[in-house]
Predicted model as a PDB file, atoms N, CA, C, CB and O in Angstrom, pLDDT in the B-factor column:
MODEL        1                                                                  
ATOM      1  N   MET A   1       0.844  -1.174   0.000  1.00 52.00           N  
ATOM      2  CA  MET A   1       0.000   0.000   0.000  1.00 52.00           C  
ATOM      3  C   MET A   1       0.890   1.238   0.000  1.00 52.00           C  
ATOM      4  CB  MET A   1      -0.961  -0.003   1.218  1.00 52.00           C  
ATOM      5  O   MET A   1       1.817   1.362   0.801  1.00 52.00           O  
ATOM      6  N   LYS A   2       0.588   2.137  -0.907  1.00 64.00           N  
ATOM      7  CA  LYS A   2       1.390   3.352  -1.020  1.00 64.00           C  
ATOM      8  C   LYS A   2       0.916   4.377   0.016  1.00 64.00           C  
ATOM      9  CB  LYS A   2       1.299   3.940  -2.460  1.00 64.00           C  
ATOM     10  O   LYS A   2      -0.281   4.618   0.171  1.00 64.00           O  
ATOM     11  N   ARG A   3       1.861   4.960   0.704  1.00 70.00           N  
ATOM     12  CA  ARG A   3       1.532   5.953   1.729  1.00 70.00           C  
ATOM     13  C   ARG A   3       1.339   7.312   1.081  1.00 70.00           C  
ATOM     14  CB  ARG A   3       2.636   6.022   2.811  1.00 70.00           C  
ATOM     15  O   ARG A   3       2.133   7.741   0.243  1.00 70.00           O  
ATOM     16  N   ARG A   4       0.279   7.971   1.483  1.00 73.00           N  
ATOM     17  CA  ARG A   4       0.035   9.324   0.987  1.00 73.00           C  
ATOM     18  C   ARG A   4       0.919  10.300   1.743  1.00 73.00           C  
ATOM     19  CB  ARG A   4      -1.459   9.712   1.133  1.00 73.00           C  
ATOM     20  O   ARG A   4       1.252  10.084   2.909  1.00 73.00           O  
ATOM     21  N   SER A   5       1.292  11.366   1.072  1.00 87.00           N  
ATOM     22  CA  SER A   5       2.134  12.354   1.727  1.00 87.00           C  
ATOM     23  C   SER A   5       1.331  13.136   2.760  1.00 87.00           C  
ATOM     24  CB  SER A   5       2.751  13.306   0.694  1.00 87.00           C  
ATOM     25  O   SER A   5       0.102  13.190   2.711  1.00 87.00           O  
ATOM     26  N   PHE A   6       2.036  13.721   3.666  1.00 86.00           N  
ATOM     27  CA  PHE A   6       1.424  14.512   4.726  1.00 86.00           C  
ATOM     28  C   PHE A   6       0.578  15.640   4.134  1.00 86.00           C  
ATOM     29  CB  PHE A   6       2.504  15.085   5.661  1.00 86.00           C  
ATOM     30  O   PHE A   6      -0.555  15.852   4.565  1.00 86.00           O  
ATOM     31  N   LEU A   7       1.112  16.357   3.160  1.00 87.00           N  
ATOM     32  CA  LEU A   7       0.380  17.483   2.584  1.00 87.00           C  
ATOM     33  C   LEU A   7      -0.884  17.017   1.863  1.00 87.00           C  
ATOM     34  CB  LEU A   7       1.278  18.258   1.619  1.00 87.00           C  
ATOM     35  O   LEU A   7      -1.909  17.697   1.920  1.00 87.00           O  
ATOM     36  N   ARG A   8      -0.828  15.885   1.197  1.00 88.00           N  
ATOM     37  CA  ARG A   8      -2.014  15.371   0.504  1.00 88.00           C  
ATOM     38  C   ARG A   8      -3.098  15.001   1.522  1.00 88.00           C  
ATOM     39  CB  ARG A   8      -1.647  14.138  -0.371  1.00 88.00           C  
ATOM     40  O   ARG A   8      -4.275  15.295   1.314  1.00 88.00           O  
ATOM     41  N   ARG A   9      -2.700  14.364   2.608  1.00 88.00           N  
ATOM     42  CA  ARG A   9      -3.672  14.011   3.654  1.00 88.00           C  
ATOM     43  C   ARG A   9      -4.313  15.256   4.252  1.00 88.00           C  
ATOM     44  CB  ARG A   9      -2.995  13.189   4.761  1.00 88.00           C  
ATOM     45  O   ARG A   9      -5.522  15.300   4.477  1.00 88.00           O  
ATOM     46  N   GLU A  10      -3.492  16.256   4.503  1.00 89.00           N  
ATOM     47  CA  GLU A  10      -4.017  17.498   5.078  1.00 89.00           C  
ATOM     48  C   GLU A  10      -4.945  18.201   4.093  1.00 89.00           C  
ATOM     49  CB  GLU A  10      -2.864  18.436   5.480  1.00 89.00           C  
ATOM     50  O   GLU A  10      -5.988  18.718   4.492  1.00 89.00           O  
ATOM     51  N   ALA A  11      -4.585  18.226   2.829  1.00 88.00           N  
ATOM     52  CA  ALA A  11      -5.436  18.855   1.818  1.00 88.00           C  
ATOM     53  C   ALA A  11      -6.779  18.140   1.720  1.00 88.00           C  
ATOM     54  CB  ALA A  11      -4.735  18.857   0.451  1.00 88.00           C  
ATOM     55  O   ALA A  11      -7.822  18.786   1.614  1.00 88.00           O  
ATOM     56  N   GLU A  12      -6.758  16.814   1.755  1.00 89.00           N  
ATOM     57  CA  GLU A  12      -8.007  16.057   1.714  1.00 89.00           C  
ATOM     58  C   GLU A  12      -8.850  16.307   2.956  1.00 89.00           C  
ATOM     59  CB  GLU A  12      -7.718  14.567   1.574  1.00 89.00           C  
ATOM     60  O   GLU A  12     -10.077  16.362   2.876  1.00 89.00           O  
ATOM     61  N   SER A  13      -8.206  16.456   4.090  1.00 90.00           N  
ATOM     62  CA  SER A  13      -8.919  16.738   5.336  1.00 90.00           C  
ATOM     63  C   SER A  13      -9.605  18.104   5.273  1.00 90.00           C  
ATOM     64  CB  SER A  13      -7.950  16.682   6.534  1.00 90.00           C  
ATOM     65  O   SER A  13     -10.768  18.239   5.654  1.00 90.00           O  
ATOM     66  N   PHE A  14      -8.877  19.117   4.790  1.00 90.00           N  
ATOM     67  CA  PHE A  14      -9.468  20.444   4.662  1.00 90.00           C  
ATOM     68  C   PHE A  14     -10.586  20.452   3.635  1.00 90.00           C  
ATOM     69  CB  PHE A  14      -8.406  21.464   4.284  1.00 90.00           C  
ATOM     70  O   PHE A  14     -11.597  21.128   3.831  1.00 90.00           O  
ATOM     71  N   ALA A  15     -10.425  19.715   2.546  1.00 92.00           N  
ATOM     72  CA  ALA A  15     -11.480  19.636   1.531  1.00 92.00           C  
ATOM     73  C   ALA A  15     -12.745  19.047   2.129  1.00 92.00           C  
ATOM     74  CB  ALA A  15     -11.019  18.794   0.326  1.00 92.00           C  
ATOM     75  O   ALA A  15     -13.844  19.524   1.848  1.00 92.00           O  
ATOM     76  N   CYS A  16     -12.603  18.027   2.942  1.00 90.00           N  
ATOM     77  CA  CYS A  16     -13.752  17.409   3.607  1.00 90.00           C  
ATOM     78  C   CYS A  16     -14.412  18.405   4.567  1.00 90.00           C  
ATOM     79  CB  CYS A  16     -13.316  16.132   4.369  1.00 90.00           C  
ATOM     80  O   CYS A  16     -15.639  18.483   4.625  1.00 90.00           O  
ATOM     81  N   ALA A  17     -13.627  19.150   5.304  1.00 88.00           N  
ATOM     82  CA  ALA A  17     -14.162  20.145   6.238  1.00 88.00           C  
ATOM     83  C   ALA A  17     -14.924  21.236   5.493  1.00 88.00           C  
ATOM     84  CB  ALA A  17     -13.029  20.768   7.071  1.00 88.00           C  
ATOM     85  O   ALA A  17     -15.999  21.653   5.925  1.00 88.00           O  
ATOM     86  N   PHE A  18     -14.371  21.697   4.379  1.00 90.00           N  
ATOM     87  CA  PHE A  18     -15.042  22.738   3.599  1.00 90.00           C  
ATOM     88  C   PHE A  18     -16.332  22.224   2.970  1.00 90.00           C  
ATOM     89  CB  PHE A  18     -14.111  23.266   2.512  1.00 90.00           C  
ATOM     90  O   PHE A  18     -17.297  22.978   2.842  1.00 90.00           O  
ATOM     91  N   ARG A  19     -16.363  20.946   2.576  1.00 91.00           N  
ATOM     92  CA  ARG A  19     -17.617  20.363   2.077  1.00 91.00           C  
ATOM     93  C   ARG A  19     -18.668  20.333   3.178  1.00 91.00           C  
ATOM     94  CB  ARG A  19     -17.379  18.938   1.533  1.00 91.00           C  
ATOM     95  O   ARG A  19     -19.848  20.565   2.915  1.00 91.00           O  
ATOM     96  N   GLY A  20     -18.254  20.052   4.396  1.00 86.00           N  
ATOM     97  CA  GLY A  20     -19.178  20.059   5.521  1.00 86.00           C  
ATOM     98  C   GLY A  20     -19.727  21.445   5.803  1.00 86.00           C  
ATOM     99  O   GLY A  20     -20.917  21.600   6.075  1.00 86.00           O  
ATOM    100  N   ILE A  21     -18.876  22.447   5.741  1.00 89.00           N  
ATOM    101  CA  ILE A  21     -19.319  23.830   5.957  1.00 89.00           C  
ATOM    102  C   ILE A  21     -20.278  24.255   4.852  1.00 89.00           C  
ATOM    103  CB  ILE A  21     -18.108  24.791   6.014  1.00 89.00           C  
ATOM    104  O   ILE A  21     -21.288  24.907   5.118  1.00 89.00           O  
ATOM    105  N   ALA A  22     -19.963  23.885   3.608  1.00 90.00           N  
ATOM    106  CA  ALA A  22     -20.855  24.207   2.490  1.00 90.00           C  
ATOM    107  C   ALA A  22     -22.205  23.521   2.674  1.00 90.00           C  
ATOM    108  CB  ALA A  22     -20.220  23.786   1.147  1.00 90.00           C  
ATOM    109  O   ALA A  22     -23.243  24.124   2.404  1.00 90.00           O  
ATOM    110  N   GLY A  23     -22.203  22.282   3.124  1.00 88.00           N  
ATOM    111  CA  GLY A  23     -23.451  21.575   3.387  1.00 88.00           C  
ATOM    112  C   GLY A  23     -24.255  22.236   4.491  1.00 88.00           C  
ATOM    113  O   GLY A  23     -25.481  22.320   4.413  1.00 88.00           O  
ATOM    114  N   LEU A  24     -23.567  22.702   5.510  1.00 88.00           N  
ATOM    115  CA  LEU A  24     -24.232  23.417   6.602  1.00 88.00           C  
ATOM    116  C   LEU A  24     -24.921  24.673   6.068  1.00 88.00           C  
ATOM    117  CB  LEU A  24     -23.215  23.791   7.710  1.00 88.00           C  
ATOM    118  O   LEU A  24     -26.081  24.935   6.386  1.00 88.00           O  
ATOM    119  N   LEU A  25     -24.203  25.441   5.260  1.00 89.00           N  
ATOM    120  CA  LEU A  25     -24.767  26.680   4.730  1.00 89.00           C  
ATOM    121  C   LEU A  25     -25.890  26.412   3.730  1.00 89.00           C  
ATOM    122  CB  LEU A  25     -23.676  27.510   4.071  1.00 89.00           C  
ATOM    123  O   LEU A  25     -26.847  27.184   3.659  1.00 89.00           O  
ATOM    124  N   ARG A  26     -25.787  25.329   2.958  1.00 91.00           N  
ATOM    125  CA  ARG A  26     -26.834  24.979   2.002  1.00 91.00           C  
ATOM    126  C   ARG A  26     -28.097  24.484   2.698  1.00 91.00           C  
ATOM    127  CB  ARG A  26     -26.328  23.920   1.037  1.00 91.00           C  
ATOM    128  O   ARG A  26     -29.209  24.814   2.284  1.00 91.00           O  
ATOM    129  N   GLY A  27     -27.928  23.705   3.736  1.00 88.00           N  
ATOM    130  CA  GLY A  27     -29.056  23.013   4.334  1.00 88.00           C  
ATOM    131  C   GLY A  27     -29.721  23.705   5.503  1.00 88.00           C  
ATOM    132  O   GLY A  27     -30.837  23.334   5.869  1.00 88.00           O  
ATOM    133  N   GLU A  28     -29.098  24.672   6.088  1.00 88.00           N  
ATOM    134  CA  GLU A  28     -29.633  25.299   7.293  1.00 88.00           C  
ATOM    135  C   GLU A  28     -29.842  26.802   7.095  1.00 88.00           C  
ATOM    136  CB  GLU A  28     -28.697  25.052   8.477  1.00 88.00           C  
ATOM    137  O   GLU A  28     -28.872  27.550   6.972  1.00 88.00           O  
ATOM    138  N   PRO A  29     -31.092  27.244   7.063  1.00 90.00           N  
ATOM    139  CA  PRO A  29     -31.350  28.686   6.886  1.00 90.00           C  
ATOM    140  C   PRO A  29     -30.747  29.537   8.002  1.00 90.00           C  
ATOM    141  CB  PRO A  29     -32.847  28.940   6.817  1.00 90.00           C  
ATOM    142  O   PRO A  29     -30.287  30.653   7.757  1.00 90.00           O  
ATOM    143  N   HIS A  30     -30.749  29.006   9.234  1.00 90.00           N  
ATOM    144  CA  HIS A  30     -30.187  29.797  10.337  1.00 90.00           C  
ATOM    145  C   HIS A  30     -28.679  29.976  10.196  1.00 90.00           C  
ATOM    146  CB  HIS A  30     -30.504  29.133  11.676  1.00 90.00           C  
ATOM    147  O   HIS A  30     -28.127  30.973  10.662  1.00 90.00           O  
ATOM    148  N   ALA A  31     -28.019  29.033   9.566  1.00 91.00           N  
ATOM    149  CA  ALA A  31     -26.579  29.176   9.356  1.00 91.00           C  
ATOM    150  C   ALA A  31     -26.304  30.347   8.421  1.00 91.00           C  
ATOM    151  CB  ALA A  31     -25.976  27.874   8.782  1.00 91.00           C  
ATOM    152  O   ALA A  31     -25.320  31.066   8.596  1.00 91.00           O  
ATOM    153  N   ARG A  32     -27.165  30.538   7.435  1.00 92.00           N  
ATOM    154  CA  ARG A  32     -26.992  31.676   6.535  1.00 92.00           C  
ATOM    155  C   ARG A  32     -27.216  32.999   7.277  1.00 92.00           C  
ATOM    156  CB  ARG A  32     -27.958  31.564   5.341  1.00 92.00           C  
ATOM    157  O   ARG A  32     -26.554  33.999   6.998  1.00 92.00           O  
ATOM    158  N   ILE A  33     -28.154  32.987   8.219  1.00 93.00           N  
ATOM    159  CA  ILE A  33     -28.367  34.186   9.047  1.00 93.00           C  
ATOM    160  C   ILE A  33     -27.135  34.440   9.903  1.00 93.00           C  
ATOM    161  CB  ILE A  33     -29.631  34.029   9.946  1.00 93.00           C  
ATOM    162  O   ILE A  33     -26.710  35.585  10.054  1.00 93.00           O  
ATOM    163  N   HIS A  34     -26.559  33.381  10.466  1.00 93.00           N  
ATOM    164  CA  HIS A  34     -25.329  33.533  11.265  1.00 93.00           C  
ATOM    165  C   HIS A  34     -24.184  34.059  10.406  1.00 93.00           C  
ATOM    166  CB  HIS A  34     -24.930  32.186  11.907  1.00 93.00           C  
ATOM    167  O   HIS A  34     -23.376  34.864  10.868  1.00 93.00           O  
ATOM    168  N   LEU A  35     -24.116  33.606   9.162  1.00 93.00           N  
ATOM    169  CA  LEU A  35     -23.066  34.090   8.258  1.00 93.00           C  
ATOM    170  C   LEU A  35     -23.214  35.590   8.016  1.00 93.00           C  
ATOM    171  CB  LEU A  35     -23.112  33.328   6.916  1.00 93.00           C  
ATOM    172  O   LEU A  35     -22.230  36.328   8.065  1.00 93.00           O  
ATOM    173  N   ALA A  36     -24.435  36.040   7.758  1.00 95.00           N  
ATOM    174  CA  ALA A  36     -24.673  37.468   7.545  1.00 95.00           C  
ATOM    175  C   ALA A  36     -24.355  38.262   8.815  1.00 95.00           C  
ATOM    176  CB  ALA A  36     -26.134  37.713   7.112  1.00 95.00           C  
ATOM    177  O   ALA A  36     -23.762  39.338   8.741  1.00 95.00           O  
ATOM    178  N   ALA A  37     -24.743  37.740   9.961  1.00 95.00           N  
ATOM    179  CA  ALA A  37     -24.462  38.432  11.219  1.00 95.00           C  
ATOM    180  C   ALA A  37     -22.963  38.489  11.498  1.00 95.00           C  
ATOM    181  CB  ALA A  37     -25.183  37.742  12.377  1.00 95.00           C  
ATOM    182  O   ALA A  37     -22.456  39.504  11.976  1.00 95.00           O  
ATOM    183  N   THR A  38     -22.261  37.407  11.203  1.00 95.00           N  
ATOM    184  CA  THR A  38     -20.808  37.384  11.396  1.00 95.00           C  
ATOM    185  C   THR A  38     -20.133  38.421  10.505  1.00 95.00           C  
ATOM    186  CB  THR A  38     -20.243  35.980  11.102  1.00 95.00           C  
ATOM    187  O   THR A  38     -19.237  39.142  10.943  1.00 95.00           O  
ATOM    188  N   ALA A  39     -20.573  38.488   9.248  1.00 96.00           N  
ATOM    189  CA  ALA A  39     -20.009  39.483   8.324  1.00 96.00           C  
ATOM    190  C   ALA A  39     -20.314  40.901   8.794  1.00 96.00           C  
ATOM    191  CB  ALA A  39     -20.560  39.273   6.903  1.00 96.00           C  
ATOM    192  O   ALA A  39     -19.452  41.776   8.713  1.00 96.00           O  
ATOM    193  N   ALA A  40     -21.535  41.139   9.286  1.00 97.00           N  
ATOM    194  CA  ALA A  40     -21.904  42.473   9.772  1.00 97.00           C  
ATOM    195  C   ALA A  40     -21.076  42.858  10.993  1.00 97.00           C  
ATOM    196  CB  ALA A  40     -23.400  42.526  10.113  1.00 97.00           C  
ATOM    197  O   ALA A  40     -20.614  43.994  11.099  1.00 97.00           O  
ATOM    198  N   VAL A  41     -20.891  41.925  11.907  1.00 96.00           N  
ATOM    199  CA  VAL A  41     -20.101  42.208  13.112  1.00 96.00           C  
ATOM    200  C   VAL A  41     -18.648  42.502  12.740  1.00 96.00           C  
ATOM    201  CB  VAL A  41     -20.171  41.018  14.103  1.00 96.00           C  
ATOM    202  O   VAL A  41     -18.038  43.414  13.297  1.00 96.00           O  
ATOM    203  N   ALA A  42     -18.096  41.737  11.806  1.00 96.00           N  
ATOM    204  CA  ALA A  42     -16.714  41.990  11.377  1.00 96.00           C  
ATOM    205  C   ALA A  42     -16.594  43.357  10.703  1.00 96.00           C  
ATOM    206  CB  ALA A  42     -16.236  40.882  10.414  1.00 96.00           C  
ATOM    207  O   ALA A  42     -15.636  44.090  10.949  1.00 96.00           O  
ATOM    208  N   ALA A  43     -17.561  43.698   9.857  1.00 97.00           N  
ATOM    209  CA  ALA A  43     -17.526  45.002   9.185  1.00 97.00           C  
ATOM    210  C   ALA A  43     -17.653  46.139  10.189  1.00 97.00           C  
ATOM    211  CB  ALA A  43     -18.645  45.099   8.140  1.00 97.00           C  
ATOM    212  O   ALA A  43     -16.939  47.138  10.095  1.00 97.00           O  
ATOM    213  N   LEU A  44     -18.556  45.990  11.144  1.00 97.00           N  
ATOM    214  CA  LEU A  44     -18.713  47.038  12.166  1.00 97.00           C  
ATOM    215  C   LEU A  44     -17.491  47.131  13.065  1.00 97.00           C  
ATOM    216  CB  LEU A  44     -19.958  46.773  13.014  1.00 97.00           C  
ATOM    217  O   LEU A  44     -17.099  48.224  13.472  1.00 97.00           O  
ATOM    218  N   GLY A  45     -16.890  45.993  13.375  1.00 96.00           N  
ATOM    219  CA  GLY A  45     -15.663  46.026  14.169  1.00 96.00           C  
ATOM    220  C   GLY A  45     -14.556  46.768  13.457  1.00 96.00           C  
ATOM    221  O   GLY A  45     -13.811  47.532  14.069  1.00 96.00           O  
ATOM    222  N   TRP A  46     -14.452  46.539  12.155  1.00 97.00           N  
ATOM    223  CA  TRP A  46     -13.449  47.258  11.355  1.00 97.00           C  
ATOM    224  C   TRP A  46     -13.804  48.739  11.297  1.00 97.00           C  
ATOM    225  CB  TRP A  46     -13.354  46.667   9.919  1.00 97.00           C  
ATOM    226  O   TRP A  46     -12.930  49.591  11.457  1.00 97.00           O  
ATOM    227  N   TRP A  47     -15.084  49.054  11.069  1.00 97.00           N  
ATOM    228  CA  TRP A  47     -15.539  50.441  10.943  1.00 97.00           C  
ATOM    229  C   TRP A  47     -15.250  51.240  12.220  1.00 97.00           C  
ATOM    230  CB  TRP A  47     -17.044  50.481  10.626  1.00 97.00           C  
ATOM    231  O   TRP A  47     -14.792  52.380  12.156  1.00 97.00           O  
ATOM    232  N   PHE A  48     -15.521  50.636  13.367  1.00 96.00           N  
ATOM    233  CA  PHE A  48     -15.317  51.340  14.635  1.00 96.00           C  
ATOM    234  C   PHE A  48     -13.902  51.214  15.164  1.00 96.00           C  
ATOM    235  CB  PHE A  48     -16.277  50.824  15.664  1.00 96.00           C  
ATOM    236  O   PHE A  48     -13.570  51.822  16.182  1.00 96.00           O  
ATOM    237  N   GLY A  49     -13.062  50.440  14.498  1.00 96.00           N  
ATOM    238  CA  GLY A  49     -11.661  50.330  14.895  1.00 96.00           C  
ATOM    239  C   GLY A  49     -11.463  49.711  16.266  1.00 96.00           C  
ATOM    240  O   GLY A  49     -10.715  50.238  17.089  1.00 96.00           O  
ATOM    241  N   ILE A  50     -12.134  48.594  16.512  1.00 96.00           N  
ATOM    242  CA  ILE A  50     -11.996  47.973  17.828  1.00 96.00           C  
ATOM    243  C   ILE A  50     -10.567  47.467  18.036  1.00 96.00           C  
ATOM    244  CB  ILE A  50     -13.002  46.814  17.985  1.00 96.00           C  
ATOM    245  O   ILE A  50      -9.830  47.214  17.083  1.00 96.00           O  
ATOM    246  N   GLY A  51     -10.209  47.331  19.284  1.00 95.00           N  
ATOM    247  CA  GLY A  51      -8.849  46.958  19.640  1.00 95.00           C  
ATOM    248  C   GLY A  51      -8.569  45.469  19.483  1.00 95.00           C  
ATOM    249  O   GLY A  51      -9.460  44.671  19.192  1.00 95.00           O  
ATOM    250  N   GLN A  52      -7.309  45.127  19.683  1.00 96.00           N  
ATOM    251  CA  GLN A  52      -6.853  43.747  19.498  1.00 96.00           C  
ATOM    252  C   GLN A  52      -7.602  42.763  20.388  1.00 96.00           C  
ATOM    253  CB  GLN A  52      -5.368  43.651  19.774  1.00 96.00           C  
ATOM    254  O   GLN A  52      -8.038  41.716  19.910  1.00 96.00           O  
ATOM    255  N   TRP A  53      -7.758  43.072  21.664  1.00 97.00           N  
ATOM    256  CA  TRP A  53      -8.417  42.145  22.578  1.00 97.00           C  
ATOM    257  C   TRP A  53      -9.916  42.097  22.323  1.00 97.00           C  
ATOM    258  CB  TRP A  53      -8.145  42.542  24.027  1.00 97.00           C  
ATOM    259  O   TRP A  53     -10.560  41.081  22.583  1.00 97.00           O  
ATOM    260  N   GLU A  54     -10.469  43.183  21.817  1.00 97.00           N  
ATOM    261  CA  GLU A  54     -11.877  43.160  21.436  1.00 97.00           C  
ATOM    262  C   GLU A  54     -12.088  42.238  20.231  1.00 97.00           C  
ATOM    263  CB  GLU A  54     -12.374  44.586  21.117  1.00 97.00           C  
ATOM    264  O   GLU A  54     -13.103  41.545  20.152  1.00 97.00           O  
ATOM    265  N   TRP A  55     -11.125  42.228  19.283  1.00 97.00           N  
ATOM    266  CA  TRP A  55     -11.204  41.294  18.158  1.00 97.00           C  
ATOM    267  C   TRP A  55     -11.134  39.856  18.646  1.00 97.00           C  
ATOM    268  CB  TRP A  55     -10.078  41.563  17.151  1.00 97.00           C  
ATOM    269  O   TRP A  55     -11.838  38.982  18.139  1.00 97.00           O  
ATOM    270  N   VAL A  56     -10.286  39.622  19.626  1.00 97.00           N  
ATOM    271  CA  VAL A  56     -10.188  38.273  20.191  1.00 97.00           C  
ATOM    272  C   VAL A  56     -11.543  37.850  20.753  1.00 97.00           C  
ATOM    273  CB  VAL A  56      -9.097  38.214  21.298  1.00 97.00           C  
ATOM    274  O   VAL A  56     -11.987  36.726  20.519  1.00 97.00           O  
ATOM    275  N   ALA A  57     -12.197  38.739  21.487  1.00 97.00           N  
ATOM    276  CA  ALA A  57     -13.505  38.435  22.070  1.00 97.00           C  
ATOM    277  C   ALA A  57     -14.557  38.210  20.981  1.00 97.00           C  
ATOM    278  CB  ALA A  57     -13.948  39.571  23.005  1.00 97.00           C  
ATOM    279  O   ALA A  57     -15.371  37.293  21.091  1.00 97.00           O  
ATOM    280  N   VAL A  58     -14.549  39.030  19.941  1.00 97.00           N  
ATOM    281  CA  VAL A  58     -15.514  38.888  18.846  1.00 97.00           C  
ATOM    282  C   VAL A  58     -15.308  37.562  18.127  1.00 97.00           C  
ATOM    283  CB  VAL A  58     -15.388  40.060  17.850  1.00 97.00           C  
ATOM    284  O   VAL A  58     -16.273  36.848  17.852  1.00 97.00           O  
ATOM    285  N   ILE A  59     -14.065  37.230  17.823  1.00 96.00           N  
ATOM    286  CA  ILE A  59     -13.767  35.974  17.124  1.00 96.00           C  
ATOM    287  C   ILE A  59     -14.140  34.778  17.995  1.00 96.00           C  
ATOM    288  CB  ILE A  59     -12.271  35.906  16.737  1.00 96.00           C  
ATOM    289  O   ILE A  59     -14.689  33.796  17.495  1.00 96.00           O  
ATOM    290  N   PHE A  60     -13.849  34.853  19.280  1.00 97.00           N  
ATOM    291  CA  PHE A  60     -14.202  33.773  20.199  1.00 97.00           C  
ATOM    292  C   PHE A  60     -15.715  33.592  20.258  1.00 97.00           C  
ATOM    293  CB  PHE A  60     -13.645  34.057  21.603  1.00 97.00           C  
ATOM    294  O   PHE A  60     -16.207  32.466  20.189  1.00 97.00           O  
ATOM    295  N   ALA A  61     -16.456  34.692  20.384  1.00 96.00           N  
ATOM    296  CA  ALA A  61     -17.914  34.613  20.459  1.00 96.00           C  
ATOM    297  C   ALA A  61     -18.501  34.070  19.155  1.00 96.00           C  
ATOM    298  CB  ALA A  61     -18.510  35.996  20.773  1.00 96.00           C  
ATOM    299  O   ALA A  61     -19.391  33.221  19.184  1.00 96.00           O  
ATOM    300  N   ALA A  62     -18.014  34.550  18.024  1.00 95.00           N  
ATOM    301  CA  ALA A  62     -18.503  34.059  16.734  1.00 95.00           C  
ATOM    302  C   ALA A  62     -18.178  32.575  16.577  1.00 95.00           C  
ATOM    303  CB  ALA A  62     -17.886  34.871  15.569  1.00 95.00           C  
ATOM    304  O   ALA A  62     -18.994  31.810  16.062  1.00 95.00           O  
ATOM    305  N   GLY A  63     -17.007  32.174  17.015  1.00 95.00           N  
ATOM    306  CA  GLY A  63     -16.629  30.761  16.944  1.00 95.00           C  
ATOM    307  C   GLY A  63     -17.545  29.886  17.789  1.00 95.00           C  
ATOM    308  O   GLY A  63     -17.900  28.781  17.380  1.00 95.00           O  
ATOM    309  N   LEU A  64     -17.927  30.372  18.959  1.00 96.00           N  
ATOM    310  CA  LEU A  64     -18.856  29.620  19.806  1.00 96.00           C  
ATOM    311  C   LEU A  64     -20.223  29.482  19.143  1.00 96.00           C  
ATOM    312  CB  LEU A  64     -19.004  30.299  21.169  1.00 96.00           C  
ATOM    313  O   LEU A  64     -20.837  28.416  19.192  1.00 96.00           O  
ATOM    314  N   VAL A  65     -20.696  30.559  18.527  1.00 93.00           N  
ATOM    315  CA  VAL A  65     -21.996  30.512  17.845  1.00 93.00           C  
ATOM    316  C   VAL A  65     -21.950  29.512  16.692  1.00 93.00           C  
ATOM    317  CB  VAL A  65     -22.394  31.919  17.321  1.00 93.00           C  
ATOM    318  O   VAL A  65     -22.866  28.706  16.528  1.00 93.00           O  
ATOM    319  N   TRP A  66     -20.877  29.565  15.889  1.00 93.00           N  
ATOM    320  CA  TRP A  66     -20.754  28.639  14.754  1.00 93.00           C  
ATOM    321  C   TRP A  66     -20.614  27.195  15.222  1.00 93.00           C  
ATOM    322  CB  TRP A  66     -19.552  29.020  13.884  1.00 93.00           C  
ATOM    323  O   TRP A  66     -21.156  26.282  14.599  1.00 93.00           O  
ATOM    324  N   THR A  67     -19.900  26.992  16.303  1.00 92.00           N  
ATOM    325  CA  THR A  67     -19.755  25.639  16.847  1.00 92.00           C  
ATOM    326  C   THR A  67     -21.111  25.108  17.317  1.00 92.00           C  
ATOM    327  CB  THR A  67     -18.736  25.627  18.017  1.00 92.00           C  
ATOM    328  O   THR A  67     -21.459  23.958  17.046  1.00 92.00           O  
ATOM    329  N   ALA A  68     -21.866  25.940  18.015  1.00 91.00           N  
ATOM    330  CA  ALA A  68     -23.183  25.527  18.482  1.00 91.00           C  
ATOM    331  C   ALA A  68     -24.115  25.215  17.303  1.00 91.00           C  
ATOM    332  CB  ALA A  68     -23.795  26.621  19.369  1.00 91.00           C  
ATOM    333  O   ALA A  68     -24.858  24.235  17.343  1.00 91.00           O  
ATOM    334  N   GLU A  69     -24.076  26.035  16.273  1.00 89.00           N  
ATOM    335  CA  GLU A  69     -24.915  25.800  15.093  1.00 89.00           C  
ATOM    336  C   GLU A  69     -24.536  24.489  14.397  1.00 89.00           C  
ATOM    337  CB  GLU A  69     -24.792  26.975  14.107  1.00 89.00           C  
ATOM    338  O   GLU A  69     -25.410  23.724  13.990  1.00 89.00           O  
ATOM    339  N   ALA A  70     -23.236  24.235  14.263  1.00 88.00           N  
ATOM    340  CA  ALA A  70     -22.788  22.998  13.609  1.00 88.00           C  
ATOM    341  C   ALA A  70     -23.155  21.774  14.438  1.00 88.00           C  
ATOM    342  CB  ALA A  70     -21.272  23.033  13.372  1.00 88.00           C  
ATOM    343  O   ALA A  70     -23.582  20.758  13.890  1.00 88.00           O  
ATOM    344  N   LEU A  71     -22.993  21.866  15.749  1.00 89.00           N  
ATOM    345  CA  LEU A  71     -23.362  20.734  16.614  1.00 89.00           C  
ATOM    346  C   LEU A  71     -24.871  20.500  16.587  1.00 89.00           C  
ATOM    347  CB  LEU A  71     -22.893  20.984  18.066  1.00 89.00           C  
ATOM    348  O   LEU A  71     -25.326  19.357  16.566  1.00 89.00           O  
ATOM    349  N   ASN A  72     -25.632  21.572  16.588  1.00 86.00           N  
ATOM    350  CA  ASN A  72     -27.084  21.450  16.513  1.00 86.00           C  
ATOM    351  C   ASN A  72     -27.504  20.775  15.213  1.00 86.00           C  
ATOM    352  CB  ASN A  72     -27.744  22.828  16.632  1.00 86.00           C  
ATOM    353  O   ASN A  72     -28.416  19.947  15.208  1.00 86.00           O  
ATOM    354  N   THR A  73     -26.854  21.119  14.128  1.00 83.00           N  
ATOM    355  CA  THR A  73     -27.159  20.500  12.841  1.00 83.00           C  
ATOM    356  C   THR A  73     -26.748  19.039  12.835  1.00 83.00           C  
ATOM    357  CB  THR A  73     -26.460  21.247  11.706  1.00 83.00           C  
ATOM    358  O   THR A  73     -27.466  18.192  12.303  1.00 83.00           O  
ATOM    359  N   ALA A  74     -25.610  18.741  13.417  1.00 82.00           N  
ATOM    360  CA  ALA A  74     -25.114  17.358  13.426  1.00 82.00           C  
ATOM    361  C   ALA A  74     -26.001  16.442  14.265  1.00 82.00           C  
ATOM    362  CB  ALA A  74     -23.680  17.314  13.957  1.00 82.00           C  
ATOM    363  O   ALA A  74     -26.182  15.268  13.943  1.00 82.00           O  
ATOM    364  N   ILE A  75     -26.547  16.991  15.338  1.00 82.00           N  
ATOM    365  CA  ILE A  75     -27.383  16.187  16.226  1.00 82.00           C  
ATOM    366  C   ILE A  75     -28.774  16.106  15.661  1.00 82.00           C  
ATOM    367  CB  ILE A  75     -27.413  16.767  17.648  1.00 82.00           C  
ATOM    368  O   ILE A  75     -29.646  15.471  16.255  1.00 82.00           O  
TER     369      ILE A  75                                                      
ENDMDL                                                                          
END                                                                             
């Protein structure tokens, strides 16, 4: 059996993850609402010039929302 290279395995893993995200966005209307809200929050954060630690908090909060949405869809 021929061993796949590390980079090929990683590329296939990311491709699978992106297919899952695309499926989430295609199949769940609330995920599309979360996407729009995430984009709006990022744009407003840029517009108001929030600080570095505020960006950390925004990214963390958005990540929690996306994680909850993905888990809810999976279950």
